[in-house]
Structure formats: structure tokens, C-alpha cells
C-alpha positions as CSV (number, residue, x, y, z in Angstrom):
1,M,41.3,260.5,134.4
2,I,39.5,261.6,131.2
3,A,36.7,263.1,133.3
4,R,39.1,265.2,135.2
5,I,40.8,266.5,132.1
6,T,37.4,267.3,130.5
7,C,36.4,269.2,133.6
8,L,39.6,271.2,133.6
9,F,39.1,271.9,129.9
10,K,35.7,273.3,130.6
11,M,37.0,275.5,133.4
12,F,39.6,276.9,131.0
13,S,37.1,277.4,128.3
14,R,34.9,279.5,130.6
15,S,37.7,281.8,131.3
16,R,39.0,281.9,127.8
17,S,38.9,285.7,127.4
18,A,40.8,286.1,130.7
19,M,43.4,283.6,129.7
20,K,43.8,285.2,126.3
21,T,44.4,288.6,128.1
22,F,46.9,287.5,130.7
23,F,48.3,284.1,129.5
24,P,47.8,283.8,125.8
25,G,50.7,281.2,125.3
26,Y,49.7,279.3,128.4
27,F,46.2,278.8,127.2
28,R,47.4,277.5,123.9
29,L,49.8,275.1,125.7
30,I,47.1,273.8,128.1
31,F,44.7,273.2,125.2
32,S,47.3,271.3,123.1
33,C,48.2,269.1,126.0
34,S,44.7,268.3,126.8
35,M,43.8,267.3,123.3
36,L,47.0,265.1,123.2
37,V,46.1,263.3,126.5
38,L,42.4,262.9,125.3
39,S,43.5,261.3,122.1
40,Y,45.9,259.1,123.8
41,C,43.5,257.8,126.4
42,T,40.7,257.3,124.0
43,P,40.7,253.6,123.0
44,A,41.1,252.8,119.3
45,R,37.9,251.7,117.5
46,F,38.2,248.7,115.2
47,P,35.5,247.3,112.9
48,V,33.3,244.7,114.7
49,I,33.4,241.3,113.1
50,K,30.3,239.4,113.8
51,P,31.1,235.8,114.9
52,V,29.4,232.7,113.5
53,V,28.4,231.7,117.0
54,K,24.6,231.9,116.3
55,I,24.8,229.7,113.2
56,E,26.7,227.1,115.2
57,R,24.3,227.4,118.1
58,D,21.3,226.9,115.9
59,R,23.0,223.8,114.3
60,I,23.6,222.3,117.7
61,A,20.0,223.1,118.8
62,K,18.5,221.4,115.8
63,A,20.8,218.3,116.3
64,K,19.6,218.1,119.9
65,A,16.0,218.4,118.8
66,E,16.4,215.5,116.5
67,E,17.8,213.5,119.4
68,Y,14.9,214.3,121.5
69,F,12.4,213.4,118.6
70,I,14.0,210.0,118.2
71,E,13.8,209.5,122.0
72,A,10.2,210.5,121.9
73,R,9.3,208.0,119.3
74,A,11.0,205.3,121.3
75,M,9.0,206.2,124.3
76,E,5.8,206.0,122.4
77,R,6.6,202.6,121.2
78,Q,7.1,201.6,124.8
79,G,3.8,203.0,125.8
80,L,5.3,205.8,127.8
81,Q,3.1,208.6,126.6
82,A,3.8,211.2,129.2
83,E,7.6,210.9,128.7
84,A,7.1,211.1,124.9
85,E,5.0,214.2,125.2
86,Y,7.8,215.8,127.3
87,L,10.5,214.9,124.8
88,Y,8.4,216.3,121.9
89,E,7.9,219.6,123.8
90,R,11.7,219.8,124.4
91,A,12.4,219.2,120.8
92,Y,10.0,221.8,119.6
93,A,11.4,224.2,122.1
94,L,14.8,223.8,120.5
95,D,13.5,223.9,116.9
96,P,10.3,226.1,116.9
97,S,10.4,226.6,113.2
98,S,9.8,222.9,112.5
99,P,6.1,222.3,111.6
100,E,6.6,218.6,112.0
101,L,7.7,218.9,115.6
102,R,4.8,221.3,116.2
103,D,2.3,218.8,114.8
104,Q,3.8,216.1,117.0
105,V,3.3,218.2,120.2
106,V,-0.3,219.1,119.0
107,R,-1.1,215.4,118.4
108,K,0.2,214.5,122.0
109,Y,-1.9,217.3,123.4
110,M,-5.0,216.0,121.6
111,D,-4.4,212.5,122.7
112,G,-4.1,213.7,126.3
113,G,-7.3,215.8,126.1
114,K,-5.3,219.1,126.2
115,F,-7.4,220.7,123.5
116,L,-6.9,224.3,124.5
117,Q,-3.2,224.0,124.6
118,A,-3.2,222.3,121.1
119,L,-5.4,225.0,119.8
120,L,-3.1,227.7,121.2
121,L,-0.1,226.0,119.8
122,I,-1.3,225.6,116.2
123,K,-3.5,228.9,116.0
124,G,-1.9,231.3,118.4
125,K,-3.2,234.8,117.6
126,K,-3.6,234.2,113.9
127,K,-6.9,234.6,112.2
128,L,-8.5,231.8,110.4
129,Q,-7.5,233.2,107.0
130,E,-3.9,233.3,107.9
131,L,-3.6,229.5,108.5
132,N,-3.0,227.0,105.7
133,A,-5.4,224.2,104.8
134,D,-3.8,221.5,106.9
135,E,-3.8,223.8,110.0
136,R,-7.5,224.5,109.4
137,R,-8.3,220.9,109.2
138,T,-6.4,220.2,112.5
139,I,-8.2,223.1,114.2
140,A,-11.5,221.7,112.9
141,L,-10.7,218.3,114.4
142,I,-9.8,220.0,117.8
143,Y,-13.2,221.9,117.8
144,L,-15.0,218.6,117.1
145,K,-13.3,217.0,120.0
146,M,-14.2,220.0,122.1
147,G,-17.8,219.6,121.1
148,E,-18.0,222.7,119.0
149,P,-19.2,221.5,115.5
150,V,-20.2,224.9,114.3
151,R,-16.7,226.2,114.6
152,A,-15.3,223.0,113.0
153,V,-17.6,223.5,110.0
154,E,-16.5,227.0,109.7
155,C,-12.8,225.9,109.4
156,I,-13.4,223.3,106.8
157,E,-15.8,225.5,104.8
158,S,-13.1,228.2,104.6
159,I,-10.7,225.8,102.8
160,A,-10.7,226.9,99.1
161,D,-9.5,223.7,97.5
162,K,-11.3,221.0,99.5
163,R,-10.2,217.3,99.5
164,E,-12.6,214.4,99.3
165,D,-12.3,213.8,103.1
166,D,-13.3,217.5,103.7
167,Y,-16.6,216.9,102.0
168,Y,-17.2,213.7,103.9
169,S,-16.4,215.4,107.2
170,L,-18.8,218.2,106.4
171,A,-21.5,215.7,105.4
172,V,-21.2,213.8,108.7
173,I,-21.1,217.0,110.8
174,Y,-24.2,218.4,109.0
175,E,-26.0,215.1,109.2
176,S,-25.3,215.0,113.0
177,A,-26.6,218.6,113.3
178,G,-29.9,217.7,111.5
179,N,-29.0,219.7,108.4
180,A,-30.0,217.2,105.8
181,E,-29.7,219.5,102.9
182,K,-26.2,220.4,103.6
183,A,-25.2,216.9,104.5
184,L,-26.7,215.6,101.1
185,Q,-24.8,218.2,99.1
186,N,-21.5,217.2,100.7
187,Y,-22.1,213.5,100.4
188,C,-22.7,214.1,96.7
189,S,-19.5,216.1,96.4
190,F,-17.6,213.3,98.3
191,Y,-19.3,210.6,96.0
192,R,-18.3,212.4,92.8
193,S,-14.7,213.1,93.9
194,K,-14.1,209.5,95.1
195,D,-16.1,207.6,92.5
196,G,-18.1,206.6,95.5
197,S,-19.1,203.2,96.7
198,F,-22.4,201.5,96.1
199,R,-23.2,201.7,99.7
200,L,-22.8,205.4,99.9
201,G,-24.8,205.9,96.7
202,L,-27.7,204.1,98.3
203,K,-27.5,206.4,101.3
204,I,-27.6,209.4,99.1
205,V,-30.7,208.1,97.3
206,R,-32.4,207.5,100.6
207,M,-31.6,211.0,101.7
208,Q,-33.0,212.4,98.5
209,L,-36.2,210.4,98.8
210,K,-36.5,211.5,102.5
211,Q,-36.3,215.1,101.5
212,R,-39.0,214.8,98.9
213,Q,-41.5,213.3,101.3
């Protein structure tokens, strides 16, 4: 109906001069009636009030994710690893902002030998510098399991505030790769940070003596 009235109004507008010449009063009447009908047919606009549906939906999703998490732990205790992995995935899908759920899925992927999936989940398209220290340590472990020690070393070396276990991991990797100098440096760093054991101290001494030969 609105379209018809608009069309008629356009037709009258085109012949405005003729209408004014022959039917001046008629033209004003048609114009007034058209505006009145249009204003009557146009629905009233009210301010949109955003519902709180999204907040409620997020709350329900997180509650369901927690249920899946509890079920997954129960499955693990029963030795049902595939079922546990599936439930962890469901939980993380419902609450993707949870680093704890993500880490559980990554752990299950690594246990099942799904290293590429674990790497993609924790790293995605991020650069190494965009990841936090714990994420870099996890990626280093994934690379080690994939047989890529060079990349693992790169991840650990990029950590600014290294822990004592970081030094030990680097020492073991360098020693395995035949880099005695780097291995010795990291064993010494680990020894100093840990107030190292007598056994480790002897190992460091032997490596130092071997380097001097």
C-alpha cells in the first residue's frame, strides 16, 4: 500500500506545474492526504532494549563446560582416555576463553601422539614472541616429542625469566646434540639456581675436564 501511494506521489510530483495550473487546490489536497496516510502506515520506532540473553547463555555454557570437565576427569580415572579427550574437547568448545581447559585438551592430544593438533591449539597463528612463558615451554615439549630439538631450544631460549628446570632442559638438549659448551653453561646455571646436588656437581667437573683435554 505504501509503495502504491509513493508511486502516485511521484506521478503527481512530475506533473506539478500542470497541477498547479489547472488544479491548484486539488494538488494541495492530494499531497496532504498522501502525507497523512504515509505517517499513519509507517510503524512507530521505539528505542531498542538489548536483552541479557547473551550473558545468560554464556553462564549456561560455562556451567555445562564444568560438567564436561568433571565427567572427563572421571573417565580418565577409569582409563577411558578417548572418552575423556572427547569430553575435554566439548568443554573447551563451550568455554574457549579458559586456558585450563585448553591445556587439558593439549595434554590429551600429546598423550595420544596428536602433536600437530596440540601445536595448532596452543600456538595458532601467533608468533613465538606473542606467547607467554608457559606456552613456550609447552611448545618446546611438543617439538621435542616431534623430534625437533632445535625448535625446542629456540622456544626455551626465548624465555626472558628462565626457571631452574629451563636451564636443565636446555643442558640435556644441548648435550644430546653434542654441544658440550652450551650444555655445560646450562648445567652450571641449573646448579647455581638449585643449590645443586653433589652428583650434578661431579658431572659438571667431568665435563669441564673433558673440555680442557
